[in-house]
N, C-alpha and C positions, 0 to 999 in steps of 0.2 A: 504494500499500500504506500509506504514512504517513497519507494522508489518510483511510483507513478505520479505522486505530488510533484516530486523534485523534477522529473522529466516534464511534466506539464509546465511547471514554472520555468524552466530553461527554455523550452520552446516558445513561450509567451515572450520572453526577454529577447531572444533571437529574432522573432517576428517584428517586434518593436524596432530593433536595431535596422533591420531590412527596411521597414517602412520610412524610417527617419532618413535613410540614405537614398531614398528613391529619388530619382531626378524628375523634377516637374516637367510636364508636357502640356501642349495644347492640343485638345482633341481635334483629330483631323476630320471626324465624321460631321462636324457643324459646318454651316455655311461659313465661306470665306469672307472675312471682313475687309473691305477695301478702304485703305487709309491714303489719302492724298498727301503728296510732299507738303503742301500748304499747311495741313493740320499737324504734320510732324515739327515743323519749324514755326514755332509760335512765340508770341510775347509771353512775358511772365503774367500778364494780366489775364489772359485767357485761361480759365480753369480746366481742370482735368476732365471734368463731367461735360464741358462744352466741346473738348477735342474728342472724347470717347463717350458717346451717349450710353454705352454699356455701364459705365460707372453709376449712373443714376438707377439704372436696372439692378445692379448688384446690391446696392444700398436698400432700395425699396424692397427687394426680395429678403434681405436680411431683417429689415424692419417687421416683416410679417411673422417673423418667428420669436418676437420679444416674450418673455415669461416662460418659454419652453425650460424645463429643468436641466440642471447640469447632471452630466453622467460621464463619469472617468471612462476614457476611450470611446465615448459616444460620437457618432457620425450621421445620425438620422434624427428626425423630428421627435422620436422617442426620448431623446436626450443628447446633448452635445458636450464635449469638452471644448476648449477653446480653440485648438487647431482643427478639430472635427467640424466645428461651425464655420470657420473661415473657409476651409476646403470645401465644405458643402455649398456654401454660397457661390464661391468662383467656379465650381465645377459645373453649376446649372448653365454658366454661360461661356463654358468652352475653356477655361483656365484651370488646369490641373495642379494642385499644390500637394506637397506631401502632408502626411498626418503626423506632424511634430511641430511644436512651436519653434524649436531650436533649428529645424531644417527649414522651416518657412522663413526664418531669418537670414537664409543664403539665398532666397529666391528674388529674382528681379533687381532693381537698381536702389541702392542706398540714397536716401533723400534727407537733407537737412530739416530740423524741426520747423524753421521758418518757411520752408518750402512745402510743408505737408498739405495735402489736398484730400478731399473726400475720396474713398475708394483705395487709399494707401493702407497697408498693414502697419500697426503700431506694436512694438515689442517691448517687453518687459522681463526683468528677473523674475525667478520664481518666488517662492514664499520668503526667502531670506534677501533682504535688501543688500546685505553685505557680499552676496555671491556675484558671480559674474556670468552665469549661464543663463541663457534665454530659457524662461519657463512659462510664458504666457503671451498670447497674441489676441489682438482685436483688429476691427475694421474701422477705420476713421469715416465719420459719417458727416462731419460739419467742422469747418474751421472759420472762426469769427475772431478777428484780429489774432490775438495769440492764445486763444482759448480753442483747444481741441477736444472734440467730442467723439466717443467711439462706442461701438456695440461690440459686445463680447459675451462669451459663456463663462460665467464666474461661479465658483463652487458654491458660494453663498448668495445664490439668487437666481442662478441660470442666465438666459439671455437677457441682457439689460444694458443701459447706457451708463456711461461713467465719463468724468472729464479728466483729462492728463493733469490739470492744475491741481486735483486732490492730492494731498500729501503722500497717501499711500502709493499711488501711481507716479508720482513725481520722483519719489525715492527709488523706484524700481525701473524707471524708464531706460531703455537700451537704445532704440533707434526706430527708424520708419523705413519701409521698403516700398517701393512702387512695382506692383506686379502686373498692372493692365499693359505695361509695355510688351509683355509676352506676346499679345496679339500682333504687334507690328514686327515681331521677329520671325514671323513664319516664313 
């Protein structure tokens, strides 16, 4: 019996490692998105959602899942963990992300906090603010002046909104990644 439990635990850990190292891809079965050169080279005043209407769709889709419970390892509307939620939302629109907040921290392009836009991923340290490892991820839904609002799956409340300005998140902030650019990399 003990051997079976240990074997099961080892397999679960190995599966998690493989999932964390999975390279994100864009689904080829979806219709091709055509992006003109004009929309790629833009001024800083043009928002990401204006350049990529898909961003508004992803955010609207994410908002429809508010209050769904947190579930460790969850990837469906029956319950999400943080990376399962961001992965699920982007997957609906053809952007495949790995199921690990740390792995999602390597996807797309790093963006400075003052360049953050709705549709970007926002990354945090895990439970310990003293650590350095990425352990949490959310989806930025609104940027007003220097206030960043994001939606995420939190262990204490499920899918909900929070602000980066909250002390808890400010101390754990790691960075921002722009993943919608994966659509233009086809």
